[in-house]
N, C-alpha and C positions, 0 to 999 in steps of 0.2 A: 824793374830792371833799370839801372842807371843809364842815362844817355851816353852814347859813345862820343868822345870828343872828335871834332873835325880832324880827319886824317891829313894833316898838312904835308906829311912825307910823300904822299902820292901826287906826283906831278906828271900826269899822263899827257902826252902831246895831243893836240887837236887832230893830228893825222891818224891816231890810233882808232881803228874802226871798232864798233861795239856790236854785240856784247863781247867783252874781253875779261878773262879771269886774271886779276892782278895779284901780285905778291909783293909785299913790302920786304925788300931784301934785308934791311937792317933788323927788322923785327924777326924775320925768319932765323937769322944768325943768332940773335939773342935767345930765341926759344931753344934752338939746338944746344947752345952752350949751357943754358939753365938746366935742362934735363940731364945733360951729361954730368953736371955738377952734383945733382941729386944722386945719380948712380955712383959717382966717385966717392962721395962722402959716406954712402952706405955700403961701400965695398961690393957693389953689385955689377954684373954685366948688364949693359944696355943693348938690347936687340930691337930697334924700333920697327914698328909695323909700317910697311911702305904702301899699304892700301890707301893711306891718306893722300900721299903725293904721287905715287906711281912714276917717280922720276929718278933716273939713274944719276943725274947731276946732284939732286938733293941727297940721295942715298950715299953717294961718295962723300959729301960734306959731313954727313952724320958719322961715317966711318973715320974720316980724318979728325973729327972731334973726339973720337974714342970709342964709338960703338963697336961691338965685337962681330956684328953681322946684322942681318935684317930678317924680318918676319914677313911672310906673304900669305895671302888667302887662297888663291887658286893656282892650279898647275901652270897655266899659260902665263899668269902674272909672275910666278916664281922663275919661269924659264927666261924671261926678259933679263932678270938680274943675274941668273946663273951664266947666261951667255955673255953678259957684260963683265964676267969674271969677278964678281963679288965673292969673297972667300967662304962665307958661311950663310946658309939660308934655312930658316925654319918654315915649313909649310904647316900653318896652324889650322888645318882643315882635314878631316878624315877622308881618305881616298879608297874607293871601292871599285874602281874601274881599272882593269889591267893595262889597257892601252895608255891611259894617262900616267900610270906609275912607270911604265916602260919609258915613256918620253922623258919623264922627270929624272929617273935614275940614270938613264943613258947620258943625258946632258951633264948631270953632276959628275959622273965618271969621266966624261970627256974633258971637262974644265977643272977637275980636281976640287970641286966644291964640297965643303962639309955640309951634307944634306941631312936635315933633321925633320922627321915626320911625326904625326900624332895618330894614335889609335884609341878607340873606346869600345871595341867589340872583338870577339874571337874571329869573326869573318875578316875584319880588317887586318888583324895580325897574320892570319893564314895567307891572305892574298899578298901582303907585303913580304912575308918570308919567302913565298914561292917565287915572286918576281925578282927579289934581290938575289936569291940563289941562282936563278936562271941566268942572270946577268953578271954574276960573280962580284957583286957589290955588297957593302955592309953599311947601310945608312943608320944614323942615330934614330931612336924611337922614344917618344914620350907617351905616357898614358894621360889622356885628357880627363880632367876632373871637373864635374859640374859643381860650382860653388854658389849657385843661386840663380843664374840666368835661365837654367832649364832649357838649354839649346842642345849642344853636343856635350858629351862627357859622361863618365861613370859617376854614380853617386858615391860620395866618399865612404859610406858605410857598406857598400856593396862588396861581397867577397870576390866578385869578378875582378876587382883591382889586383888582388893578390894572385889570382889565376893568370891574368894577363902578364903580370910582371914575371912570374915564373916561366911562362911560355916564351916570352921575349928573351929572358936570360938564357934559356936553353936552346935558342935558335942560333945556328952557326953564322948566319948572314944578317943578324940584327944586333944592334948595339944599344942596350937599354940605357937611356940618358936620364930618365927620371920622370917627374910629374909636371904637368902644365895646366894652367887654368886661365880663365878670363872672366872677371867680375863685371860683365857688361851691364848688369842691372844698375850699376852706379850712375849711369847716364840718366836714369829716371829718378834719382834721389831728390829729396826735397831741398836739401841744402848741403853745404860743405861738411857739416857735422855728420849728416846721414851717410854721405859718401865715405867719410872716414871710418864709420862703423862697419860699412860693407868691406872696406879694405882690411880692417882688423879681423873680421870674420874670415875672409879669404885666407889671410896669413895663418890664422889658427887652424883652419881646416887642412891646409896644405902641409904645414909643418908637423901637425899631429899625425897625419897619414904617412908622411915620409918617415917619421920616427917609428911607427908601427911596422912598416915594411923593413926598415933596418933591423928592428928587434927580431923580425922573423928570418933574418939572414939574407935579405935582399938589399944589395947596395943601391942607393939612390943618389947619384952624383949631383943632380941638379933639381931645383925647385923653381919653376918659372911662372911668374904671374904677370898680369899687365892690363891696364887701361889707363888712359890719361887722367880721368877723374880720381881713380883710386891712388895713383902715384902722387898726384898733386895734393890729395887730402890727408896723407899720412907721412910720418917720418919714422915709422916703426917697421923695419924690414928684417928683423932678426930671424934667422932660419931660412931665408930666401937666398937664391943665388943670382936671379935674373929678373929684369923688368922689361916689358914689351909694349910701352905706350906708342901710339901712332899719331893721334890728332894733335899732339903738342906742337908739332912743327908750324902749323897754321893757326890752331885754336878756332873757336867759333862761338855761337850763342849758348851752347850747352855748358861749357865750363864757366862762361860769364854768368849765366843764370844761377849756377851753383855757388857763385861767389869765390871761385878758385883762382880767377885771374882778373886783371884790370882790362878795360877796353883796349888799351895801348898794346896789349900782347896779341891781338888778333892780326895776323899777317895777310890773310886772304880776303879779297873782296871781288866784286864784279862791277865793272864799269859799264854803264848802260845809257841809252839815249831816250828821251821822251819823244814818242812818235805821234801821239795824239792826246787830246784832253777832252773831257766832257764834264757835265755837272757833278759827276760822282767820283771820277778817278783821273789821274794822269797815267797814261798807258806807255810802258817802256818796252824796249826790244829784247828784254831778257825774260823768258818764260820758263816753263817746267823743263824744257830741253837744255836750259843753261843752269838754272838755280836748283833744279830737281824739286819735287813736291814733298821733300822730307821735312818734317817738323822737329826732328831730333833723332839721334842714334837709337837703334833698336825700337823705333816707333814710339819713343817717349813723347810726352806732351808737356805743357807748361810754358811754351814759347808762343807768343802771339804772331800770327801771320807766317810768312815765308822768308823773312829777312827784314833788316833795318836799313833804310836808305837815307842818304844825305845828299842834298843838292850841292854840286860844285859851284862855288861862288855864292852860297847862301850868306847873306849879309848879317844874319842874326848871330849873337854871341852869348852862349854857345849855339851852334847851328841846330836846327830843329830835326830830330829824328822822325822819319816817316815810315809807316808800316807798309810792307808789301802784303796787301790784304788777300789777293787772289792770283792764281796763275792759270793761263791756258798754255798750250804747247809753246807758242812763240811770243806771248805777251805777258807782261806783269802789270798788275793793277795796284797803283800806289794811291793811298789815301792822301789827298792834298792837305797841306798845312797852311800856316799863316802866310808863307811866302808863295806867291802864285807861280806854278810851273807852266812853261809853255813849250810847244813842240820845238825840238832842237836842243833843249837843256840836257845836260848830262848829270847823272847821279852815280853815286858809289853805294853799292848794296853789300852789306855784310850778311851772308847767308846763314841759315840755321845750322847747317851741317856741311862742313867743308869737303868731306870725303866724296860724296856722290857728285858734287859740283866738279871736282877735279876729274873724276872718271868720265864725265860727259864732255870734258874739254879735250883738245888735242895739243894745246900749248898754254904755257903760263907766261904772262908778261911780268917780268921781274923788274921792279923799279927800286933803285938804290940811290937815294939822293937825286942828283941830276942825271944819272945814267939809266938806261933802260936796256934790257936784254930779253930774249925769248928762249925759253927752255921747253923742250918737248915733254909731253906727258907720255912717256915711253910705253907704259903698260895700260893705256886707256882702253877700255872695253874688253880687257882680258878677264873674262868671267867663267871660263871653262876650267 
């Protein structure tokens, strides 16, 4: 992996206590604009997944740039954005608990939100139809298709897909929107070419299945796909209507490892302080409760350690990348380099996976040139 250039744009004041989750505001805006450009050129709707940032402020920036709505993972996470009056929310997670559905559907009705849900089982369709009818609402419904991650979703060759589509079409209180997938296996790809092949496979599976449903007389208005690696790795979107990347706003070590981005596209880092040193490590105040112990999305491997650190004020050119070798709950273990670190020194760590780092935080310190602002992580910890 190529060394990350020294992040000169980050000018965090000495008064900022550590650990702190930093966001480079200029890189953030550039990433939002770049993904919107991809969607616009391919005539696709962009519905970013907000599990990466969990921030109403950033979601509104994405909408202002041209996104049609947002995607969320969990009910309580989605509720934060529905109550903030975002116009359209997809909950890309099957729901089998009536109380959760009632909470979600009621809020969507109250705020006039275009709510879109996913199903992959007869049980899910039956519960959703019953709760929607009881509340007098008609949410949009997608059938989730498994395109290789083998997590949630129907196999594309399973007759169940046709059965579910027919049932949804026949339900008075359900609005069939189409097919939805997530090729999350691309996070574990060997390189950009492999991620591109996974994206092409996803597109072929989804468009072929949509064509089969249409041939059988079942209208398929939308074909929604999405992950940051697959979107970055391909420019072939024919037959698709929507992309749902999330990580692109911040980026992290995974797209960098795949060769899909440059180091200067990584917007999120963690400011930390050396609290102790010994013959083996420099110990910093950012541990697993700040950085998370994630080595990559979906448990993928191929990234060394738990992040890459740079000393602020490192005199070497280019500055020396240091490995976060180990973590305990409140401590990070940095392998020392040629430049001797001492207690009180501050470092900037680029974590492996931005999403869990943000979920563990309660605020983002946004640095934009000489200015600094603090944005709430509005949906932090919303995992129900």
